[in-house]
N, C-alpha and C positions, 0 to 999 in steps of 0.2 A: 267052074273053078273059082269064081269070085266068091261063092258062098261057103267054100271049104274051110275047115278049121286048120288045115295044113298051111305052112308058109311057102309051099311050092306052087307056082302058078302066077297068073296075072290078076291083079286086083284093081278094080276101079275105085279111086279114092276121093276124087273131087272133080267138079266141073272145071274145065280148063279156064273158062272165063272168070272163075272165082279166085284164081291164083294170081297175085300180083307181087309187089315188092315187100309186102308184109307177110311174115311166115304164117303158114296155115297148118295146124296140127291135123294129122290124119292117121288112120290105122290100116294095116295090111297084114293079113295072116296072123292077127293077134299082136303085132308089133307096132310100136309107135314111131312115127316119123314127122318131119315138117317139110312142107313144100314151099318154094319161094322162087321168084324170078329175080336174079341178081342185078338185072337192069330192066327198065320198062320195055316190055315187048320181047324180052329174051326168052329162051327156052326154059322149061321148068327144071329146077334142081331139087333133089330130095336129100335130106340129111337125117341122121338119127335124131331122136327127140331130145337127147341130152348132150351137152358139151362134154367131151372126154376129160376135161380138167377137174371140175368140181361138180359135175353132173347137173349143171344149171339147165333148165328147160330152154331150148333154143327157140321155142315159140315166142318167147319174150324178147328175142334179139331184134336187130334191125339191119338193113342193108346200107352199106357205105362203100363207094368206089368199087362196085362189083363184087363185094365180099359180104358174107353173112357174119355179123359181129355179135359175140356173146355179150349179154348185158352186164355180167358181173365182173369179168376180168379183161374184156376187150379182145379175146382171141378171135382171129379172123380166118374164114374158110372160103375157098374158091369153088367154082363150078365143077372142078374135077375131084372134089372131096378132100382136098389137101388143106392143112393148116398152114397159112402163109405168114402169119405174124402172131407173136406172143409179146405184148408190150413190156412185160416185166423183164424180158431178156435184153431190151434195148434195141436200137436200130440195126445192129450187126448180129443180133442173136439168131440162131438157127433152130426152128422147132424140131423136137425129136420125132422120129417116125411114128411113135404111138399117139402123137397129137392129131394124126389124121383120123377123122371120125369114120366109123364103119357104116356106110349107108346101104341102101338096097342094091341088089345086083343090077337092076335096070329101071329106068323111068321113061315113059313114052306118053305122048299126047296123041290120042286117036279118037275119032268119032265124037269130038267135043268133050272128052274126058281125059283126065290124067290117070295113067295106069302104072302100078308098081309091081315089080317082081322081086320079093325079098331074097329069094334064092335063085341060083342058075335054073333057067326054065327054057327047054328046047323049043317049045311051040311059040308062034308069034302071038301078038295081041289079038284076042278074039273080037269078033264083031258081035255086040250084044243083040240078042233077039228082041229085047224090050228095054225099058228104062233100067239102067244099072242101079243097084242098091248098095252103096258103099257101107262098110261096117263103121260103127261109131269109133271115133278116135279114142284109143285107150289112154289112160294117164301115162306119162313117161315112166318107163320101167324102173324098178328099184335096183339098188346095187345087187350084184350076184353073190358076193361073199358075205362074211359076217359084218353086222353093223352093231354099234354100241348105241342102244336106244335108252329112253327114259325109264324103262322097266328092267334094265339089266340087273340081275340078282346081286352083283357086286355093290350096287349103289346103296343097299341096306347098310353097308359097313362104312358109311361116311357121314360127316356132319353136313347138314343142308340148312340154308336159311329158309324159314317158313313164314316170317312176318317181320315187319318193322316193329321195333319195341313199342312205339306209341299206338300201334294198331290194337294192342291188347291192354285194355284199361285195368286198373286195380279192381279186384273183385269181379272182373268180367271174364267172358269166354270168347273163343274165336275158333271157327272151323277152317282148316286148311287142307289142301290136297298135296300129297307127296307119294311118289312111286305108285300111283294108281290107287291110293287108299285115302280115306278121309280121317283126319286126326282132329281131336278137340283139345285146344290149349286153354288152360285156366290159370289166372294170376291171383295169388293169395299172398298173405303176409309171409308165407314160407318160400315164395318164389313162383316159378312157372312149372306147371305139370302138364303132361300130355296123356290122352287116352285115345287108343289103346296104349298100354305101357310101352315105353321106348327105352333103349339102352342109356340114353342121355338127353337132357334138355337143358339149355343154358342161354344166357344173353351175352353177346359180345359184338363190338363194333356197331352198336345201335340196332342190332337184329336179334331175333329169337332163332336159335338153331336147334335142330332135332336130329338125333342119330338113331335110326330104328334098331340096329344091332351094334355090336361092339365095333367102334370105328377104327380103321387102319390108316386113314389119311393123315398127312402131315399138316403142320400149322401154316397159316398165312399171316405173316407179320406185316404191319402197316406203320412204319416209323413216322409217317407224316401226322398221325393222330397225336403224337407227343411233341410235335414241332409247332411252336407258337406262331410261326410265320404263315401257317396254312389255316385257311378258314374252310370249314366243311359245309357241304350242302347236299341234300338228297333229292333225287328226282322221284316223282311218284312211281311206284312199281308198275311195270309194263308187262303184259302177257304176250308172249310170242307163240304163234300157231305152228309149233314144230318142236323137235327135240333139242335138248341142251347141247349135245355134242357139236353139231354143225354151227350153232351159235357161238360157242367158244372158239371154234375154228375161224369164224369171221372176225372176232375181236383180236385174234392173233395175226390176222392176215393184212399185210401192207399193200397187196397188189389190187385189192378191190376198191380202195379209196378213190382213185381217179375216175371211176365209173359209177359206183354206187353212191358216192358222196360228192359228185360233180357239182351239185347245187349248194353245198355247204363248205366243206374244207378240202375237197379233192382237187387235184391238179392234173387235168387230162393231158396237158402238154409235157408232164414229167412223170410218165408212167413206168419208166425203167426202175428196177429195184436191185440194189446191191445185196447179194446173199449175205446172211448173217451167220455168226457162229452161235451154236446152241450150247449153253453151259448147264449140264445136268445138276440138279440139286435134290435133296431129299423130298420126295413127294411131287417133284415136278422139274421145272427148268427155268432158265433166265436167258433172254436175248436182248441185245441193244442194237437199235437201228437209227440211222440218220436219214432224213428225207425232207424234201420241200413240201410245205403245205401252205394254204391260205389261213391267216390268223385275223379274222374280222373283228374279234373282241379285244384286240390290243388297242388301248386308248390312243397310242401314238400314230396308229394308222389313219385315224380321222383327221389328225392335225398335220399329217405329212411328215412326221418325225421318223417313221419307219415304213417300209413298203408292206403291202398286203402279203406278198409272197415271202415266207420266212423259212429259215432252216430250223428243224426240230429234231431233237434227240429223244427217242422213246425207249425206255427200259420196260420190257415185258416180263412179268413174273407170273408164272402159272403154277397152281397147285391142284392136283387131282381131287375130285373129278371136275368141278366146275367153278373154280375161283380164280380170278385174274386181277392183277394190279398193273396198271399202265401209268408210268410216270413220264409225262411229256415236258421236256425242258426246251424252252425257246432260246436259242443260243444268242440271238441279237439283243434281247431285252433282259435275260436272266429270270424271267417269269417261269413258273412251273405249275402244272396242273396234274394231279394224280387222279386217275379214274379207277374205281373199284367196280368190277362187274361180278356179281354173285348170283348164281343161277339156281333156281328151285325146279327140279324136274317133277312136274305135277302128274301128268299123264302122258301117254304115247305122243299125243299131238298138242301138248301144252307145256310151256316153260314160263315161269315168272322170273322177271329180271329186276334185281335190285342194283341201283347205280348210285354211287356216292362220288362227289367231286370234292377234292381238297385243293384249294387254290392259293397260290402265293405269287405276289407281284415282284418278288426277287429280293435279294439281300439289300438292307437299308431302305427299302420302300415301305410306305404305310400298308396296313392290312387292306385287303380288297373291301370296298364299300358294299353295302347291301345292293345298291344299284348294279355294281359290277358283277356281283355274284348272281343276281337275277339274269343278267345278260349271258353269263357263262352257262347257267343252267338251261336257259332257253335254247342256246346253240346246241348243247348236248342232247336236249330232247329231240331236236330236229335230226341230229346225226343218228340217234338211236332209232328214231322212227324209220329212217332210211334202211338201217340194218334189219329191222323187223319186217319191213316190206320185202326185202331180199330173201328172208327166211320163208315167208309165205309163198313166194315164187318158187323156192327150191323144192319143196314138197318131197323130202326124202324121209324114210322112217328112222334114221339115225346116222351116226358118223361111220362111214365105211372104214373098216380096219384092214381089209384085204388090199394090199398095194396094187393089185391088178385091176381094181375097180376104178381107179382114177389115174390120171397122168400127172406126176409131180415134176416140177422144174426147180432149179436152184433157189428161187425166191420163196419156195414153199417149205423151207426147212423147219420153221416153227410148227407148221401144220403136221408135218411128218413126226416131229417130236411129240406133239399132242397125241397122235394116234398110238405111239409107242408107250407114252405115259399112261394112257388108259388101259392098254394091255397089261402093263406092269401093276397098275392098281387092281385090276380084276384078278390077277394072279395072287396078289397079296390078300385080297378078300377071301379067296378060296382057301388060303392057309390060315385064316383068322382063327384065333382061340378065344375062349371066354375072358381070359385075363388080358389086361393092358388096354388102355384107351389113349387116343391121341387128342390133342387140343384142337379146337376149331380154328 
């Protein structure tokens, strides 16, 4: 039975001595699981390979207080396969029934091995005639329903950033990847042109934008670019090993900060999140959220004038498919930082990230100095690196659009709105006509 391709039967998956309090990925009947002992010396517990919330692989989780903890959002699971805690719900929050992960039917330790039965199996654990040969652990399964990936046909009908303006020198050329194709950009006295021919090429916000077909996406306004109190600065473009949709979801998500960004700005002791209202706008939406964060780049923190932990109001503006503006206002100091995240879907497994900071120290304050800007940029590079590492860990082909593939809680309203906005964008692209362009 162990060598059968069916999921019915008992499968030897790991030596019992090799399973401790660090999750071990295994495979049984073509399905992916993780094994772990929730306390030293305890019996083995088996979980599905992905957290039901945002499909994060639980092999990267850890054990705390007899629970398996998801590394991205802190969801906790006990030995009975129940979700016992969702930090964003607060101390009194009750996990919904769908938060309980669907593990295998049974797990047993016999003959020095751990055995799994994915489906109900009437016979007992067999005694192997020789050395068992467990199947290789498959990668965590992809979502079952539709996903929005980097090659979705609707993306041809959008403006995409493809290079920083300084990357394309006068009289020069530059090759870029977009939607699985290679494009050649050339700059001449007449402007920027692309080959193969595209519906539009232009420069805006310090970037070169390309629309392969007639665009249907709405404009992204950035009022801070005309506000003299704000000093701009660009991070070097970063490549993320995954699709743009889950990355945009991460930038809109306030519940991952205490865990993914614990070493920079996260506040693990303040993981509860008040649900926000989502305000639909043409081409996207807007939300406003207040939460506690650490603000290590505030000059007053070093002198003791203000505490490290500060209250921050963030206004999230999203425009389909992959443009985000986050205005972060620190309520104690009056300082504000606006972050632009502009994503270039290169290939199925590659997204280039353009990040611009616009920094103000507040009304009546001097402009941020070059040293202060360097400090802000350095912090944001660290924060972005943490997000990119989380995307590498996620390993999904795109953003799931079927609500049955994930478990959403009230703190996920912006993420739910993102999925709906991408569905609306795809529908608009299908209705696209040759006439009429939208601004980048």
